[in-house]
Structures are given as structure tokens and as C-alpha cells.
C-alpha positions as CSV (number, residue, x, y, z in Angstrom):
1,M,243.5,50.2,-155.4
2,K,244.3,51.1,-152.4
3,K,243.5,48.8,-149.3
4,M,241.8,50.3,-146.0
5,S,243.0,49.4,-142.9
6,S,240.3,48.2,-140.3
7,I,240.8,51.5,-138.4
8,E,240.0,53.5,-141.7
9,R,237.0,51.5,-142.0
10,S,235.3,51.6,-138.5
11,S,236.1,55.5,-137.9
12,P,233.5,57.9,-138.9
13,A,234.0,60.6,-141.8
14,P,235.5,63.7,-140.8
15,E,233.9,66.9,-140.8
16,T,234.5,68.8,-144.0
17,D,234.9,72.5,-144.5
18,E,231.6,72.8,-146.5
19,G,229.4,72.7,-143.6
20,M,228.5,68.8,-143.4
21,K,228.4,67.6,-139.7
22,R,228.1,64.5,-138.3
23,P,224.8,63.2,-137.6
24,S,225.3,62.3,-133.8
25,E,226.3,66.1,-133.0
26,K,223.5,68.3,-131.8
27,R,223.6,71.8,-130.1
28,A,221.8,71.4,-126.6
29,E,219.2,74.0,-126.1
30,A,219.2,76.0,-122.9
31,P,216.4,74.5,-120.5
32,D,215.3,78.2,-119.6
33,G,214.6,79.1,-123.3
34,G,217.5,81.0,-123.2
35,W,216.4,83.6,-120.3
36,G,218.8,82.3,-117.4
37,W,221.1,85.5,-117.9
38,C,218.5,87.8,-117.7
39,V,217.3,86.2,-114.2
40,V,221.0,86.3,-113.0
41,L,221.0,90.0,-114.0
42,A,217.9,90.6,-112.4
43,G,218.9,88.8,-109.4
44,F,222.4,90.9,-109.0
45,T,220.5,94.0,-109.4
46,V,217.9,93.5,-107.1
47,C,220.7,92.3,-104.5
48,F,223.1,95.2,-105.4
49,C,220.1,98.0,-104.7
50,T,218.9,96.2,-101.8
51,A,222.7,96.0,-100.3
52,G,223.2,99.4,-101.3
53,T,220.3,101.0,-99.2
54,I,221.9,99.7,-96.3
55,R,225.1,100.6,-96.9
56,S,224.4,104.0,-98.0
57,L,222.7,104.8,-94.7
58,G,226.4,105.1,-93.2
59,V,226.8,108.3,-95.7
60,F,223.8,109.8,-94.5
61,F,224.7,109.4,-90.9
62,L,226.3,112.7,-89.8
63,E,223.6,114.6,-91.9
64,F,220.8,112.5,-90.0
65,V,222.4,113.6,-86.4
66,D,222.6,117.0,-87.6
67,H,219.1,117.7,-89.6
68,F,217.5,115.7,-86.6
69,D,219.3,117.3,-83.9
70,T,219.8,113.9,-81.9
71,T,222.7,111.5,-80.5
72,Y,225.0,109.4,-82.5
73,G,223.2,106.4,-80.5
74,K,219.2,107.7,-81.6
75,T,220.8,107.6,-84.9
76,S,222.4,104.6,-85.3
77,W,219.2,103.0,-84.4
78,I,218.0,103.8,-87.8
79,T,220.8,101.2,-89.7
80,S,219.9,98.6,-86.8
81,I,216.4,98.6,-87.0
82,T,216.7,98.3,-90.8
83,L,218.9,95.1,-90.9
84,A,216.8,93.7,-88.2
85,S,213.4,94.5,-90.2
86,M,215.2,93.2,-93.4
87,Y,216.3,89.9,-92.0
88,G,213.4,89.5,-89.6
89,G,211.0,90.1,-92.3
90,G,211.7,86.7,-94.1
91,P,208.3,84.8,-92.6
92,L,206.7,88.0,-94.1
93,A,207.8,87.3,-97.3
94,S,207.3,83.7,-97.6
95,L,203.6,84.4,-96.6
96,A,203.3,86.9,-99.4
97,N,204.7,84.5,-102.0
98,R,202.2,82.1,-101.1
99,A,199.4,84.1,-100.7
100,V,199.9,86.2,-104.0
101,G,202.3,84.6,-106.0
102,P,206.2,85.5,-106.5
103,R,205.7,87.7,-109.4
104,C,202.9,90.0,-107.4
105,A,205.1,89.8,-104.2
106,V,208.2,91.3,-105.7
107,M,206.2,94.0,-107.3
108,L,204.4,94.6,-104.2
109,G,207.6,94.9,-102.4
110,G,209.1,97.0,-104.7
111,V,206.4,99.7,-104.7
112,M,206.1,99.5,-100.8
113,S,209.9,100.0,-100.4
114,A,209.7,102.8,-103.1
115,C,207.4,104.2,-100.9
116,G,209.0,103.8,-97.6
117,C,212.0,105.5,-99.3
118,M,209.7,108.6,-100.3
119,F,208.0,108.9,-96.9
120,A,211.5,108.9,-95.1
121,S,212.3,112.2,-97.3
122,F,209.3,113.7,-95.3
123,S,210.2,112.8,-91.9
124,T,210.4,115.3,-89.4
125,R,211.5,113.5,-86.4
126,V,214.1,110.5,-86.0
127,V,211.3,108.1,-85.1
128,Y,209.6,108.5,-88.4
129,V,213.0,107.8,-90.1
130,Y,212.6,104.7,-87.9
131,L,209.1,103.6,-89.1
132,T,209.5,104.6,-92.6
133,L,213.1,103.7,-93.7
134,G,213.8,101.2,-90.9
135,V,210.7,99.1,-91.0
136,M,208.8,99.9,-94.2
137,T,211.7,100.1,-96.6
138,A,213.5,97.1,-95.1
139,V,210.7,94.4,-94.6
140,F,209.7,95.1,-98.1
141,Q,213.3,94.5,-99.5
142,T,213.1,91.4,-97.9
143,G,210.5,90.0,-100.1
144,R,212.8,91.1,-103.4
145,K,216.0,89.0,-102.2
């Protein structure tokens, strides 16, 4: 009979290929139930669309100047009002979250933002674009950020 050293006696049995696991090993479960990556993807999509709306205004700049027959200065107010409304609308978004809850506030913000973009497509004067795209779309996008 072979004598075992004290190290061999105190070490736990190694895991074998037959699927035996050590009793101390447990697989940790995600605290969010595994939905964390869906939330990250949704957050990325919202930020991507929100920033995309603002960045796309530069593409339409010359078209706005030609379509509304206005100056560069008046047309640049579209982007300026949009950014100011988006960043200044934070307190309004906070109030909406507290009043109706975050899920309802996000849904309301998405619908109203889409309506603002749709109404802007029917604008006949640049002032209407200020109000629809600049204010309505941007303020309601704030709640989704």
C-alpha cells in the first residue's frame, strides 16, 4: 500500500472528465435575471437615435436654406434651439418621470418626439421648424436619454 503525504490528503479531489464538480463551485446568477445586455442595447439605440437627430440637421442645412428661402443665420437657429431645448428640458423630463413613472414617460417622449418630426415635415416657414423640430422633438427626446 502506498503512503500518502499530508499534502495529498488535505487537497480536495480533482475534477474529472466525467462531469463531477467540486461541491464548492456554483455558477453565479445575474442579479438582473439576464436582461442587462438588452438594457444596454436599448440605451445605446436611444442615444444613437437622439444624437443622430441632432447631427443630421447639418446634412439638411442647405436644403432648409433653399426650401424656406432664408439666411444662414436664421437657419442655424434650428440646431441651436434643438440643442438648447434638449439640454434645458431635463427638469421637465424629471417631472414627467415622477408624475407618470419612467416607462410611461419614455413612451410618451418617443411618441411626442416622433410627432414633432412629422409635424416639422409639413412646415411652410422656418419658424414652424423652430417650434416642431427645435422645441417639440428636442424636449421630448430629453426624457429618453
